[in-house]
DOGULUM-121894 format. One record per atom (N, C-alpha, C): residue number from 0; residue in three letters; x, y negated, z. Coordinates in pm, whole numbers, plus 50000, padded with zeros to 5 digits. Layout:
<vexzas>
   pos   code      c1      c2      c3
   NUM    ala       X       Y       Z
...
</vexzas>
This chain:
<vexzas>
   pos   code      c1      c2      c3
     0    met   48108   48856   49641
     0    met   48153   48957   49767
     0    met   48116   49108   49700
     1    arg   48018   49112   49637
     1    arg   47980   49282   49606
     1    arg   48103   49336   49519
     2    glu   48153   49243   49474
     2    glu   48309   49308   49420
     2    glu   48388   49349   49477
     3    tyr   48407   49331   49592
     3    tyr   48483   49343   49716
     3    tyr   48468   49442   49778
     4    val   48341   49440   49812
     4    val   48272   49571   49883
     4    val   48267   49718   49798
     5    leu   48222   49685   49694
     5    leu   48252   49809   49572
     5    leu   48413   49882   49592
     6    ala   48501   49778   49537
     6    ala   48643   49823   49565
     6    ala   48649   49907   49712
     7    leu   48642   49841   49774
     7    leu   48668   49881   49912
     7    leu   48594   50001   49973
     8    leu   48464   49980   49977
     8    leu   48422   50153   49940
     8    leu   48444   50295   49863
     9    leu   48497   50211   49736
     9    leu   48535   50340   49700
     9    leu   48686   50407   49729
    10    ala   48733   50286   49731
    10    ala   48911   50338   49775
    10    ala   48885   50383   49912
    11    ala   48768   50373   50016
    11    ala   48769   50465   50148
    11    ala   48716   50604   50053
    12    ala   48606   50631   50024
    12    ala   48549   50714   50017
    12    ala   48595   50812   49928
    13    thr   48719   50776   49818
    13    thr   48821   50866   49771
    13    thr   48918   50916   49872
    14    thr   48994   50853   49947
    14    thr   49041   50830   50043
    14    thr   48994   50991   50137
    15    tyr   48897   50930   50172
    15    tyr   48794   51055   50274
    15    tyr   48837   51160   50231
    16    leu   48715   51208   50074
    16    leu   48746   51319   50031
    16    leu   48870   51336   49984
    17    leu   48949   51292   49940
    17    leu   49080   51363   49928
    17    leu   49156   51430   50036
    18    thr   49119   51320   50164
    18    thr   49203   51376   50281
    18    thr   49229   51558   50316
    19    pro   49073   51634   50297
    19    pro   49088   51752   50292
    19    pro   49151   51864   50244
    20    leu   49190   51805   50098
    20    leu   49187   51891   49956
    20    leu   49399   51880   50001
    21    val   49395   51709   50014
    21    val   49551   51711   50052
    21    val   49559   51807   50167
    22    arg   49550   51834   50309
    22    arg   49552   51912   50386
    22    arg   49581   52012   50373
    23    arg   49495   52067   50274
    23    arg   49489   52215   50230
    23    arg   49624   52283   50122
    24    gly   49648   52171   50049
    24    gly   49748   52143   50032
    24    gly   49870   52167   50048
    25    ala   49894   52073   50129
    25    ala   49981   52062   50238
    25    ala   50055   52207   50255
    26    ile   49927   52233   50351
    26    ile   49928   52392   50425
    26    ile   49982   52514   50305
    27    ala   49972   52492   50194
    27    ala   50021   52609   50114
    27    ala   50135   52556   50045
    28    ala   50173   52440   50050
    28    ala   50321   52369   50003
    28    ala   50405   52368   50125
    29    lys   50354   52448   50246
    29    lys   50487   52398   50379
    29    lys   50538   52298   50374
    30    leu   50428   52196   50376
    30    leu   50435   52017   50433
    30    leu   50399   52027   50545
    31    ile   50460   52115   50690
    31    ile   50403   52085   50797
    31    ile   50490   52043   50866
    32    gln   50443   51960   50965
    32    gln   50545   51854   51036
    32    gln   50582   51919   51199
    33    thr   50694   51995   51222
    33    thr   50703   52028   51332
    33    thr   50683   51958   51458
    34    val   50639   51953   51565
    34    val   50599   51849   51700
    34    val   50739   51785   51750
    35    arg   50792   51686   51745
    35    arg   50905   51578   51726
    35    arg   50881   51528   51895
    36    ala   50983   51499   51954
    36    ala   50968   51430   52123
    36    ala   50870   51296   52066
    37    arg   50839   51244   51995
    37    arg   50798   51122   51982
    37    arg   50638   51136   51911
    38    asp   50595   51269   51913
    38    asp   50443   51316   51876
    38    asp   50349   51291   51959
    39    val   50243   51285   51936
    39    val   50142   51272   52066
    39    val   50075   51440   52050
    40    his   50087   51471   51905
    40    his   49971   51622   51875
    40    his   50091   51729   51911
    41    val   50044   51819   51999
    41    val   50110   51907   52028
    41    val   50099   52013   51964
    42    gln   50012   52033   51827
    42    gln   50029   52193   51708
    42    gln   50114   52084   51581
    43    pro   50159   52170   51529
    43    pro   50220   52159   51376
    43    pro   50134   52078   51310
    44    thr   50157   51972   51212
    44    thr   50049   51902   51178
    44    thr   50101   51911   50970
    45    pro   49982   51936   50921
    45    pro   50027   51944   50797
    45    pro   50065   51749   50778
    46    arg   50144   51781   50639
    46    arg   50219   51619   50569
    46    arg   50144   51556   50445
    47    ala   50172   51468   50382
    47    ala   50155   51423   50256
    47    ala   50024   51353   50266
    48    gly   49986   51279   50337
    48    gly   49881   51208   50386
    48    gly   49864   51079   50282
    49    gly   50033   51064   50256
    49    gly   49993   50948   50175
    49    gly   49946   50969   50026
    50    leu   49943   51111   49975
    50    leu   49879   51119   49893
    50    leu   49703   51078   49842
    51    ala   49648   51079   49952
    51    ala   49515   51077   49955
    51    ala   49471   50919   49985
    52    met   49604   50851   50088
    52    met   49575   50705   50078
    52    met   49588   50655   49924
    53    tyr   49713   50762   49863
    53    tyr   49726   50710   49689
    53    tyr   49656   50718   49609
    54    gly   49525   50779   49631
    54    gly   49413   50862   49525
    54    gly   49330   50678   49567
    55    gly   49299   50695   49717
    55    gly   49189   50550   49769
    55    gly   49239   50465   49656
    56    leu   49395   50386   49661
    56    leu   49425   50288   49628
    56    leu   49404   50298   49485
    57    ala   49441   50404   49372
    57    ala   49418   50373   49239
    57    ala   49254   50369   49208
    58    ala   49177   50471   49269
    58    ala   49038   50435   49265
    58    ala   49003   50311   49268
    59    gly   49027   50233   49397
    59    gly   48966   50084   49395
    59    gly   49080   50014   49329
    60    leu   49196   50042   49276
    60    leu   49249   49948   49146
    60    leu   49202   49951   49017
    61    leu   49103   50049   48983
    61    leu   49154   50087   48830
    61    leu   48991   50068   48843
    62    val   48896   50025   48956
    62    val   48775   50007   48945
    62    val   48793   49855   48929
    63    ala   48867   49772   49022
    63    ala   48924   49676   49054
    63    ala   48898   49564   48886
    64    asn   49021   49646   48830
    64    asn   49039   49587   48724
    64    asn   48959   49570   48612
    65    gln   48815   49681   48611
    65    gln   48739   49675   48538
    65    gln   48620   49562   48580
    66    leu   48638   49479   48641
    66    leu   48554   49382   48706
    66    leu   48573   49278   48695
    67    ser   48483   49157   48600
    67    ser   48557   49094   48576
    67    ser   48608   48974   48672
    68    tyr   48530   48977   48778
    68    tyr   48538   48855   48866
    68    tyr   48678   48904   48945
    69    leu   48712   49025   48958
    69    leu   48829   49079   49013
    69    leu   48947   49097   48994
    70    arg   48943   49085   48811
    70    arg   49022   49091   48750
    70    arg   49153   48946   48739
    71    ala   49045   48848   48783
    71    ala   49116   48714   48772
    71    ala   49194   48719   48898
    72    ala   49223   48848   48952
    72    ala   49300   48845   49105
    72    ala   49434   48925   49003
    73    phe   49414   48974   48897
    73    phe   49564   49050   48841
    73    phe   49652   48934   48763
    74    pro   49741   48888   48826
    74    pro   49862   48802   48763
    74    pro   49865   48857   48617
    75    ser   49870   48937   48560
    75    ser   49926   48989   48436
    75    ser   49889   49149   48405
    76    pro   49847   49172   48263
    76    pro   49838   49292   48265
    76    pro   49933   49398   48316
    77    arg   50041   49378   48338
    77    arg   50116   49515   48419
    77    arg   50081   49503   48582
    78    thr   50011   49400   48649
    78    thr   49972   49433   48757
    78    thr   49927   49571   48834
    79    val   49851   49604   48761
    79    val   49770   49727   48830
    79    val   49885   49840   48817
    80    pro   49900   49876   48675
    80    pro   49996   50009   48646
    80    pro   50168   49928   48705
    81    gly   50171   49839   48772
    81    gly   50309   49840   48859
    81    gly   50261   49864   48977
    82    leu   50150   49802   49038
    82    leu   50111   49839   49164
    82    leu   50102   50044   49131
    83    leu   50015   50039   49066
    83    leu   50074   50185   49069
    83    leu   50194   50333   49062
    84    met   50276   50235   49004
    84    met   50416   50302   48982
    84    met   50440   50274   49113
    85    ala   50488   50139   49180
    85    ala   50572   50154   49302
    85    ala   50466   50169   49392
    86    ala   50351   50249   49442
    86    ala   50294   50314   49532
    86    ala   50346   50454   49494
    87    gly   50329   50488   49363
    87    gly   50413   50639   49338
    87    gly   50522   50677   49381
    88    val   50598   50605   49373
    88    val   50734   50624   49344
    88    val   50784   50620   49525
    89    leu   50664   50575   49613
    89    leu   50662   50550   49784
    89    leu   50612   50720   49844
    90    val   50522   50752   49735
    90    val   50422   50873   49802
    90    val   50572   50994   49722
    91    val   50628   50960   49622
    91    val   50717   51041   49624
    91    val   50800   51078   49680
    92    thr   50867   50972   49729
    92    thr   50982   50985   49817
    92    thr   50945   51040   49940
    93    gly   50782   51005   50012
    93    gly   50776   51061   50109
    93    gly   50744   51196   50108
    94    ile   50685   51260   50033
    94    ile   50643   51401   49981
    94    ile   50824   51483   50037
    95    ile   50921   51415   49890
    95    ile   50999   51501   49917
    95    ile   51069   51470   50071
    96    asp   51088   51357   50129
    96    asp   51134   51337   50309
    96    asp   51031   51438   50376
    97    asp   50893   51450   50372
    97    asp   50874   51570   50426
    97    asp   50880   51689   50404
    98    arg   50935   51703   50300
    98    arg   50958   51901   50227
    98    arg   51121   51905   50317
    99    trp   51201   51803   50220
    99    trp   51344   51838   50288
    99    trp   51423   51753   50361
   100    gly   51347   51670   50343
   100    gly   51439   51541   50462
   100    gly   51506   51451   50350
   101    ile   51550   51321   50368
   101    ile   51628   51214   50273
   101    ile   51678   51181   50360
   102    gly   51821   51118   50331
   102    gly   51904   50986   50441
   102    gly   51802   50869   50414
   103    ala   51865   50809   50556
   103    ala   51771   50646   50500
   103    ala   51789   50544   50397
   104    ile   51940   50550   50353
   104    ile   52006   50481   50238
   104    ile   51881   50496   50129
   105    ser   51835   50668   50081
   105    ser   51793   50681   49992
   105    ser   51636   50612   50036
   106    lys   51598   50657   50131
   106    lys   51460   50595   50150
   106    lys   51445   50411   50142
   107    leu   51589   50348   50166
   107    leu   51560   50238   50115
   107    leu   51602   50207   50000
   108    ala   51627   50269   49931
   108    ala   51678   50267   49758
   108    ala   51500   50272   49721
   109    ala   51483   50361   49740
   109    ala   51303   50397   49677
   109    ala   51231   50243   49738
   110    gln   51248   50238   49863
   110    gln   51163   50063   49855
   110    gln   51216   49987   49841
   111    val   51311   49911   49813
   111    val   51359   49806   49727
   111    val   51317   49830   49580
   112    ala   51358   49982   49552
   112    ala   51298   50008   49381
   112    ala   51092   49975   49397
   113    ala   51056   50040   49479
   113    ala   50939   49981   49504
   113    ala   50900   49808   49452
   114    gly   50958   49745   49558
   114    gly   51020   49597   49514
   114    gly   50995   49540   49453
   115    gly   51136   49589   49371
   115    gly   51169   49555   49244
   115    gly   51041   49589   49126
   116    ile   50965   49694   49115
   116    ile   50849   49741   49020
   116    ile   50734   49626   49085
   117    leu   50725   49589   49168
   117    leu   50603   49535   49176
   117    leu   50664   49338   49101
   118    val   50809   49304   49192
   118    val   50822   49188   49058
   118    val   50833   49195   48936
   119    trp   50865   49358   48895
   119    trp   50839   49325   48755
   119    trp   50730   49353   48713
   120    ser   50633   49329   48777
   120    ser   50469   49349   48704
   120    ser   50431   49214   48725
   121    gln   50484   49119   48802
   121    gln   50446   49010   48836
   121    gln   50397   48978   48958
   122    ile   50413   49042   49035
   122    ile   50369   49010   49217
   122    ile   50471   48978   49248
   123    val   50473   48827   49263
   123    val   50546   48766   49315
   123    val   50513   48673   49406
   124    leu   50572   48689   49535
   124    leu   50530   48559   49646
   124    leu   50582   48428   49582
   125    ser   50495   48363   49558
   125    ser   50531   48220   49496
   125    ser   50502   48104   49569
   126    trp   50417   48136   49653
   126    trp   50355   48005   49736
   126    trp   50302   48073   49882
   127    val   50316   47936   49952
   127    val   50258   48005   50114
   127    val   50192   47893   50106
   128    pro   50040   47903   50170
   128    pro   49944   47801   50201
   128    pro   50011   47715   50360
   129    glu   49987   47622   50343
   129    glu   50029   47503   50423
   129    glu   49902   47462   50528
   130    pro   49922   47456   50652
   130    pro   49766   47421   50737
   130    pro   49750   47253   50660
   131    gly   49613   47243   50597
   131    gly   49527   47168   50614
   131    gly   49510   47139   50453
   132    gly   49530   47274   50349
   132    gly   49522   47354   50260
   132    gly   49591   47327   50145
   133    gly   49730   47245   50189
   133    gly   49794   47225   50079
   133    gly   49916   47360   50039
   134    val   49997   47375   49937
   134    val   50080   47466   49932
   134    val   50188   47438   49930
   135    phe   50266   47560   49986
   135    phe   50477   47523   49993
   135    phe   50457   47600   49821
   136    val   50562   47575   49718
   136    val   50604   47639   49630
   136    val   50745   47691   49654
   137    leu   50777   47835   49628
   137    leu   50912   47853   49645
   137    leu   50977   47845   49516
   138    pro   51097   47811   49562
   138    pro   51211   47861   49427
   138    pro   51182   48004   49427
   139    pro   51192   48003   49237
   139    pro   51154   48154   49168
   139    pro   51234   48238   49261
   140    gln   51397   48229   49305
   140    gln   51477   48361   49343
   140    gln   51459   48425   49466
   141    leu   51388   48276   49542
   141    leu   51351   48309   49690
   141    leu   51246   48382   49709
   142    gly   51134   48364   49585
   142    gly   51023   48474   49599
   142    gly   51032   48581   49547
   143    leu   51104   48571   49509
   143    leu   51135   48745   49394
   143    leu   51157   48801   49575
   144    ile   51337   48762   49621
   144    ile   51396   48788   49723
   144    ile   51261   48854   49877
   145    leu   51153   48752   49858
   145    leu   51133   48766   50018
   145    leu   50991   48877   49977
   146    thr   50942   48915   49843
   146    thr   50849   49027   49784
   146    thr   50927   49122   49809
   147    ile   51028   49157   49782
   147    ile   51108   49255   49804
   147    ile   51125   49290   49966
   148    leu   51120   49181   50039
   148    leu   51205   49192   50154
   148    leu   51067   49226   50239
   149    ile   50923   49150   50219
   149    ile   50811   49204   50256
   149    ile   50797   49346   50231
   150    val   50808   49328   50120
   150    val   50767   49510   50089
   150    val   50882   49624   50165
   151    val   50955   49615   50220
   151    val   51065   49703   50283
   151    val   51037   49658   50454
   152    val   51009   49575   50430
   152    val   50961   49569   50590
   152    val   50791   49623   50637
   153    thr   50748   49549   50597
   153    thr   50605   49633   50561
   153    thr   50594   49832   50571
   154    ile   50641   49854   50486
   154    ile   50662   49999   50467
   154    ile   50746   50081   50617
   155    asn   50812   50023   50668
   155    asn   50943   50053   50780
   155    asn   50848   50042   50883
   156    ala   50766   49931   50882
   156    ala   50677   49865   51006
   156    ala   50551   50001   51015
   157    val   50449   50044   50901
   157    val   50412   50168   50905
   157    val   50463   50302   50964
   158    asn   50648   50288   50880
   158    asn   50674   50430   50931
   158    asn   50731   50423   51088
   159    phe   50752   50353   51160
   159    phe   50758   50350   51306
   159    phe   50667   50383   51365
   160    ile   50557   50364   51362
   160    ile   50424   50316   51399
   160    ile   50351   50494   51382
   161    asp   50452   50570   51288
   161    asp   50367   50709   51262
   161    asp   50375   50799   51276
   162    gly   50352   50800   51434
   162    gly   50379   50926   51521
   162    gly   50238   51033   51556
   163    leu   50129   50982   51520
   163    leu   50004   51047   51597
   163    leu   49939   51087   51470
   164    asp   49872   51187   51429
   164    asp   49824   51179   51316
   164    asp   49698   51120   51267
   165    gly   49697   51054   51172
   165    gly   49602   50944   51088
   165    gly   49672   50795   51142
   166    leu   49751   50793   51280
   166    leu   49783   50645   51299
   166    leu   49788   50576   51165
   167    ala   49895   50630   51092
   167    ala   49934   50510   50985
   167    ala   49826   50483   50896
   168    ala   49703   50587   50867
   168    ala   49613   50547   50759
   168    ala   49535   50422   50808
   169    gly   49506   50440   51014
   169    gly   49403   50350   51065
   169    gly   49488   50245   51059
   170    ile   49625   50190   51066
   170    ile   49665   50094   51056
   170    ile   49665   49987   50940
   171    val   49678   50076   50818
   171    val   49670   50009   50725
   171    val   49534   50000   50680
   172    ala   49434   50066   50700
   172    ala   49293   50057   50658
   172    ala   49246   49878   50769
   173    ile   49315   49860   50858
   173    ile   49298   49752   50954
   173    ile   49338   49638   50876
   174    ala   49484   49647   50862
   174    ala   49564   49552   50777
   174    ala   49486   49535   50682
   175    ala   49423   49623   50585
   175    ala   49375   49637   50426
   175    ala   49234   49523   50457
   176    cys   49179   49537   50517
   176    cys   49053   49487   50583
   176    cys   49070   49313   50633
   177    ser   49192   49377   50655
   177    ser   49251   49188   50715
   177    ser   49259   49109   50564
   178    phe   49336   49166   50472
   178    phe   49375   49117   50363
   178    phe   49298   49094   50275
   179    leu   49181   49126   50275
   179    leu   49030   49114   50260
   179    leu   48989   49007   50249
   180    val   48954   48960   50395
   180    val   48872   48865   50481
   180    val   49000   48754   50393
   181    tyr   49091   48757   50392
   181    tyr   49192   48647   50380
   181    tyr   49174   48614   50236
   182    ser   49213   48723   50176
   182    ser   49216   48656   50030
   182    ser   49076   48632   49960
   183    tyr   48970   48657   50049
   183    tyr   48795   48643   50013
   183    tyr   48823   48527   50045
   184    thr   48894   48446   50186
   184    thr   48846   48358   50239
   184    thr   48952   48224   50086
   185    leu   49029   48292   50022
   185    leu   49147   48213   49975
   185    leu   49074   48162   49831
   186    ala   48982   48296   49751
   186    ala   48910   48334   49665
   186    ala   48784   48169   49635
   187    arg   48690   48200   49749
   187    arg   48596   48168   49780
   187    arg   48616   47973   49822
   188    val   48719   47979   49941
   188    val   48683   47849   50003
   188    val   48788   47742   49919
   189    val   48923   47820   49890
   189    val   49013   47762   49812
   189    val   49060   47734   49651
   190    gly   48985   47859   49648
   190    gly   48995   47853   49473
   190    gly   49079   47941   49421
   191    ile   49142   47988   49488
   191    ile   49219   48072   49421
   191    ile   49243   48217   49450
   192    his   49253   48276   49304
   192    his   49204   48433   49316
   192    his   49347   48460   49311
   193    ser   49455   48445   49231
   193    ser   49570   48532   49191
   193    ser   49641   48554   49354
   194    gln   49625   48492   49461
   194    gln   49700   48560   49554
   194    gln   49609   48664   49645
</vexzas>
């Protein structure tokens, strides 16, 4: 459990420390969101907070990859680089969208590309747990399609709720903690580290 907590605390601390730097950079680069009808805030807000979140993710992944217990969770040597590349594609897409705006098809293409990078790095949903402790093994093509679909749906779910400053980061943090508990349970109770 110490390894999980170390990765969690490092990711959270890195994100927290990078946030003011990213905010200053966003203001300097004129990445400011004017108030929209769906927003709760009443003043223009700096964008590009995904950069701070990306920094936290990178710090957590790079440290987790060095810890022998957590390294078992990465199915291939391409896993960590693949996660960082996929997230990088999304961060760059988000910054471009914040600065100049891009169409829905371009955003969807970037999201599918991020899912494709995950598949390339061998992060594929290959099975789902069944009640009672068993597993249902997915056919390879279905696992590939479901992996990309989950990536796209999750990204858009976070985008749809992002109308309040900090809401996306908060929701993602809550979801990450839930996945941490689930992953820890799989590793400790069921003995499955790779999911």
